C-alpha positions as CSV (number, residue, x, y, z in Angstrom):
1,M,-85.1,128.5,4.8
2,R,-89.3,129.6,4.4
3,A,-90.7,131.8,7.4
4,T,-94.5,130.1,8.6
5,R,-96.8,131.3,10.6
6,A,-96.1,128.7,13.2
7,D,-92.3,129.8,13.4
8,V,-93.9,133.6,14.2
9,D,-96.5,132.1,16.8
10,L,-93.4,130.1,18.7
11,A,-91.0,133.3,18.5
12,A,-94.2,135.6,20.0
13,A,-95.1,133.0,23.0
14,T,-91.3,133.7,24.0
15,I,-90.5,136.6,23.0
16,S,-94.3,139.2,24.0
17,P,-93.2,139.4,28.0
18,L,-89.9,140.7,27.0
19,V,-90.1,143.8,24.3
20,R,-93.1,147.0,24.5
21,R,-96.2,145.8,22.5
22,T,-96.4,149.1,20.4
23,P,-99.7,150.9,19.6
24,T,-101.6,151.8,16.7
25,L,-102.7,154.8,15.6
26,R,-105.7,155.4,13.2
27,T,-104.7,159.2,11.5
28,A,-104.9,160.7,8.3
29,I,-101.3,162.0,6.4
30,E,-101.9,164.4,2.2
31,S,-100.6,162.1,-0.5
32,V,-101.3,162.7,-4.0
33,D,-104.6,162.3,-3.7
34,G,-105.2,164.3,-1.2
35,P,-105.8,163.0,2.9
36,R,-105.1,159.4,2.8
37,D,-106.7,157.6,6.2
38,V,-103.9,155.1,7.8
39,V,-103.4,153.2,10.4
40,F,-99.4,153.6,12.0
41,K,-98.0,150.9,13.4
42,L,-95.5,152.8,15.9
43,E,-92.7,150.6,16.1
44,Y,-90.1,152.6,16.5
45,L,-91.5,152.8,20.3
46,Q,-89.5,149.1,20.5
47,L,-86.6,148.9,22.8
48,G,-83.6,150.3,20.8
49,G,-85.9,152.2,19.0
50,C,-86.5,149.3,16.1
51,F,-88.0,146.2,14.8
52,K,-84.9,144.4,15.5
53,V,-84.3,143.0,18.9
54,R,-88.0,140.8,18.3
55,G,-85.8,138.8,16.1
56,S,-82.4,139.7,18.3
57,L,-84.0,138.6,21.2
58,W,-85.9,134.8,20.1
59,A,-82.6,133.9,17.9
60,T,-80.2,134.7,21.5
61,L,-83.4,132.6,24.3
62,H,-84.1,129.9,22.0
63,A,-80.6,129.0,21.6
64,R,-80.2,129.0,25.5
65,A,-83.2,126.4,25.3
66,E,-81.2,124.4,23.0
67,G,-77.8,124.5,24.2
68,T,-76.0,126.9,21.7
69,L,-75.3,130.0,24.0
70,T,-71.7,129.9,25.4
71,D,-70.8,132.8,27.4
72,A,-69.1,134.6,24.6
73,G,-72.7,135.6,23.6
74,V,-73.7,137.1,20.6
75,L,-72.4,138.7,17.6
76,V,-73.8,140.7,14.5
77,A,-73.4,142.3,11.8
78,S,-75.1,146.0,10.8
79,G,-75.2,148.9,9.5
80,G,-77.1,150.1,13.2
81,N,-80.4,148.7,13.8
82,A,-79.7,145.1,13.9
83,A,-76.6,145.9,16.0
84,I,-79.2,147.9,18.2
85,G,-81.4,144.8,18.9
86,A,-78.4,142.7,19.3
87,A,-77.1,144.8,22.6
88,W,-80.6,145.3,24.3
89,A,-81.2,141.1,23.4
90,A,-78.2,140.3,25.0
91,R,-78.8,142.7,28.2
92,I,-82.4,141.0,28.6
93,A,-80.6,137.7,28.5
94,G,-77.5,138.8,30.3
95,V,-74.8,138.1,27.7
96,P,-72.3,139.5,25.8
97,C,-72.6,141.4,22.8
98,T,-69.9,142.1,19.8
99,V,-71.1,144.0,17.0
100,V,-69.4,144.4,13.6
101,I,-70.3,148.1,12.0
102,P,-69.7,149.5,8.9
103,E,-67.0,152.7,9.8
104,T,-69.9,154.8,7.8
105,A,-73.1,154.2,10.1
106,P,-74.8,157.0,12.2
107,E,-72.8,158.6,15.2
108,V,-75.7,158.3,16.8
109,K,-76.0,154.4,16.2
110,V,-72.7,153.9,16.9
111,Q,-73.2,155.8,20.6
112,T,-75.8,154.1,21.6
113,L,-74.7,150.7,21.4
114,R,-71.9,151.2,23.4
115,T,-74.2,153.1,26.1
116,L,-76.0,149.6,25.9
117,G,-72.2,148.3,27.2
118,A,-71.6,146.3,23.2
119,Q,-68.4,145.9,22.4
120,V,-67.8,147.5,18.9
121,H,-66.1,147.4,16.1
122,L,-65.9,149.3,13.3
123,V,-64.5,147.7,9.9
124,G,-65.2,148.6,6.5
125,L,-67.2,151.4,4.7
126,R,-70.4,148.5,3.3
127,Y,-71.6,146.2,5.4
128,Q,-70.8,143.2,3.4
129,D,-67.6,144.2,4.7
130,A,-68.7,144.4,8.4
131,A,-70.4,140.5,7.8
132,D,-67.2,139.2,6.2
133,A,-65.2,140.3,9.7
134,A,-67.8,138.9,11.7
135,V,-67.9,135.7,10.3
136,E,-64.4,135.2,11.0
137,L,-64.8,137.0,14.5
138,A,-67.3,134.5,15.3
139,A,-65.4,131.5,14.6
140,T,-62.3,132.4,16.6
141,T,-64.9,133.1,20.1
142,G,-68.0,131.0,20.0
143,A,-69.9,133.4,20.3
144,L,-73.6,133.2,18.5
145,P,-73.6,134.2,15.2
146,L,-77.0,136.7,14.8
147,H,-77.6,137.5,10.9
148,A,-79.6,140.8,10.4
149,Y,-82.2,139.4,8.7
150,D,-81.1,136.1,7.4
151,L,-81.6,134.0,9.7
152,P,-85.0,131.7,10.5
153,D,-85.2,132.9,14.1
154,I,-84.2,136.7,13.1
155,V,-87.7,136.7,10.8
156,A,-89.8,134.8,13.5
157,G,-89.2,137.3,16.1
158,A,-90.0,140.2,13.1
159,G,-93.2,138.6,12.4
160,T,-94.5,138.7,15.9
161,I,-95.1,142.9,15.0
162,G,-97.6,141.1,12.1
163,L,-99.4,139.1,14.9
164,E,-99.9,142.7,16.5
165,V,-100.9,144.1,13.6
166,T,-103.6,142.0,13.0
167,E,-105.1,141.8,17.0
168,D,-105.3,145.4,16.5
169,I,-107.4,146.8,13.2
170,P,-110.1,144.5,12.0
171,G,-108.9,142.9,8.4
172,P,-108.3,142.8,5.6
173,L,-105.8,145.2,5.4
174,T,-102.8,146.7,3.6
175,T,-99.9,146.7,5.1
176,V,-96.5,148.8,3.6
177,V,-93.0,148.5,5.1
178,C,-89.8,149.2,3.9
179,V,-87.4,146.5,2.7
180,G,-83.6,146.7,3.6
181,G,-82.4,142.2,2.8
182,G,-86.1,141.3,3.6
183,G,-86.4,140.3,7.3
184,L,-89.4,142.1,8.0
185,I,-91.0,141.9,5.4
186,A,-90.2,138.0,5.7
187,G,-91.8,137.4,9.0
188,L,-95.0,139.8,7.8
189,A,-95.4,137.7,5.1
190,A,-95.9,134.6,7.0
191,T,-98.8,135.9,9.1
192,L,-100.7,136.9,6.1
193,R,-104.3,136.0,6.1
194,P,-106.6,135.6,2.6
195,G,-107.8,139.0,1.6
196,D,-104.4,141.0,2.8
197,R,-101.7,142.7,0.8
198,L,-98.5,143.0,1.5
199,V,-96.3,146.0,-0.2
200,G,-92.4,146.8,0.7
201,A,-91.5,150.1,-0.4
202,E,-87.2,150.5,-1.2
203,P,-85.4,153.2,-2.0
204,L,-84.6,153.5,-5.6
205,G,-80.9,153.2,-4.9
206,A,-81.2,150.8,-3.1
207,S,-83.6,147.7,-3.9
208,C,-82.6,144.9,-3.7
209,L,-86.0,143.2,-3.8
210,H,-87.3,144.9,-6.0
211,Q,-84.2,144.1,-8.3
212,A,-84.6,140.1,-7.3
213,R,-88.2,139.8,-8.1
214,A,-87.7,141.5,-11.7
215,A,-85.0,139.3,-12.1
216,G,-86.1,136.4,-11.4
217,S,-83.6,135.8,-8.8
218,P,-82.0,137.5,-6.0
219,V,-79.0,139.1,-7.6
220,P,-75.8,141.6,-6.3
221,V,-77.3,145.4,-6.2
222,E,-75.2,148.6,-6.0
223,L,-76.5,151.0,-2.9
224,E,-77.0,154.9,-3.7
225,S,-79.6,156.0,-1.5
226,V,-78.8,158.4,1.6
227,A,-81.4,155.1,3.6
228,A,-78.5,153.1,2.4
229,D,-77.1,153.1,6.5
230,S,-80.0,151.5,7.3
231,L,-81.3,149.3,3.8
232,G,-78.0,148.9,3.2
233,A,-78.1,145.0,2.2
234,T,-77.0,144.0,-1.4
235,R,-78.4,141.3,-2.1
236,V,-81.5,140.5,0.0
237,G,-81.7,137.3,1.5
238,D,-82.7,134.0,0.8
239,I,-85.5,133.5,3.6
240,C,-87.0,136.3,2.0
241,W,-87.3,135.6,-1.6
242,E,-88.3,131.7,-0.5
243,T,-90.9,133.5,1.5
244,A,-92.2,136.9,0.9
245,A,-90.9,137.6,-2.9
246,Q,-92.7,135.6,-4.7
247,H,-95.9,134.9,-2.4
248,P,-98.9,136.2,-4.5
249,G,-100.3,138.6,-1.8
250,V,-96.8,140.7,-0.9
251,D,-96.4,143.5,-3.7
252,S,-93.0,145.8,-4.8
253,V,-92.7,149.1,-5.1
254,L,-89.9,151.8,-5.8
255,V,-89.6,155.5,-4.2
256,T,-86.9,158.4,-5.3
257,D,-84.8,159.7,-2.3
258,D,-86.7,163.2,-2.6
259,Q,-89.7,161.4,-2.1
260,L,-88.8,159.9,0.8
261,I,-87.2,162.7,2.1
262,A,-90.4,164.7,1.5
263,A,-92.8,162.4,3.7
264,R,-90.2,161.8,6.4
265,R,-90.4,166.2,6.7
266,M,-93.9,165.5,6.1
267,L,-94.6,162.8,9.2
268,W,-92.1,165.6,11.1
269,D,-94.1,168.6,10.2
270,S,-97.7,167.0,10.5
271,H,-97.4,164.3,13.5
272,R,-94.2,165.2,15.0
273,I,-92.7,162.1,14.6
274,L,-89.2,161.7,13.3
275,V,-88.0,158.2,11.3
276,E,-85.2,157.1,10.0
277,H,-84.8,158.0,6.3
278,G,-85.6,154.5,5.3
279,T,-88.1,153.7,7.4
280,A,-89.9,156.9,5.4
281,A,-89.7,154.8,2.2
282,A,-93.3,153.3,3.3
283,V,-94.9,156.8,4.1
284,A,-93.5,158.0,0.3
285,A,-94.8,154.9,-0.9
286,V,-97.9,155.8,0.1
287,T,-97.7,160.0,0.0
288,T,-96.8,159.6,-3.9
289,G,-99.7,156.8,-4.6
290,A,-97.6,154.9,-5.5
291,V,-99.9,151.8,-2.9
292,R,-103.4,153.2,-2.4
293,P,-105.9,151.3,-0.2
294,E,-107.8,148.4,-1.3
295,P,-111.5,148.6,-1.4
296,D,-112.6,147.2,2.0
297,S,-109.2,147.5,3.6
298,T,-107.0,149.2,5.9
299,L,-103.9,151.1,4.9
300,C,-101.6,149.9,7.3
301,I,-97.9,151.7,7.7
302,V,-94.9,150.1,9.7
303,L,-92.7,153.1,11.1
304,C,-90.4,150.5,12.2
305,G,-87.8,152.2,12.6
306,A,-86.1,155.9,14.2
307,N,-82.8,156.1,15.3
308,T,-81.8,159.3,13.4
309,G,-80.2,162.9,13.8
310,S,-82.7,165.7,14.1
311,D,-81.6,167.0,10.9
312,L,-84.2,167.3,8.8
């Protein structure tokens, strides 16, 4: 259950021609220490407004190559973004997509799914409710289950972001990324080079990675954060735990909801970039000084999703 660089390279060879190679932006943002030079990885410009299509597409095409993709297509349980990624992947692969999503998911994400042609089932109030229902549905339909974050191909696809970042930005790097169930940070951890550092940022009220590290193993967590719609995992994924949580180059920090809300507003005011609250946790880690650049290291923030309303 550990993701490797070879896994990520294999994914990149297949999906790179089919997804967007998102750009980077060198800029500065205000922090408690004054202006801070950063590089944004603009992954919110990806198909579907989020990084999730990378993993879903690789999992779908890999299953087709191995003969395990049926006419029932793919099925995913998600708070929204993984479902959007799966719907885009299904569209590219030319197969049906079924999604099971909590009733609390933002309307903007639900409408996006329906526009993409996905069959949407609204079940329960939290991600786990949808995940339990999806297991039963996959068993009856024969659709390929695409876990939102704890599937080897999903993690490897997400890791292709790390390959692009290291190609575009001379190392060493300190890369900051928000964490939900941990698929993205696990994929990025698989691409770390000597001297690179990776920091996972989580809201205090949605911090399954941070709590797992404190406990010494994955533990169930309660959710109480404005960012729970996108960082709503109640337990860190096994692949994240094996690949990233215990990696010597990976750190974990917490921010409050007030801090990530302020960071989200700052990003809009200063750059006219509007991201999800979950994504803003990575920005808040820098603006609050929880993450500071290492000497001779470039500070990179992955802006991984922007499926959000316009309210600030």
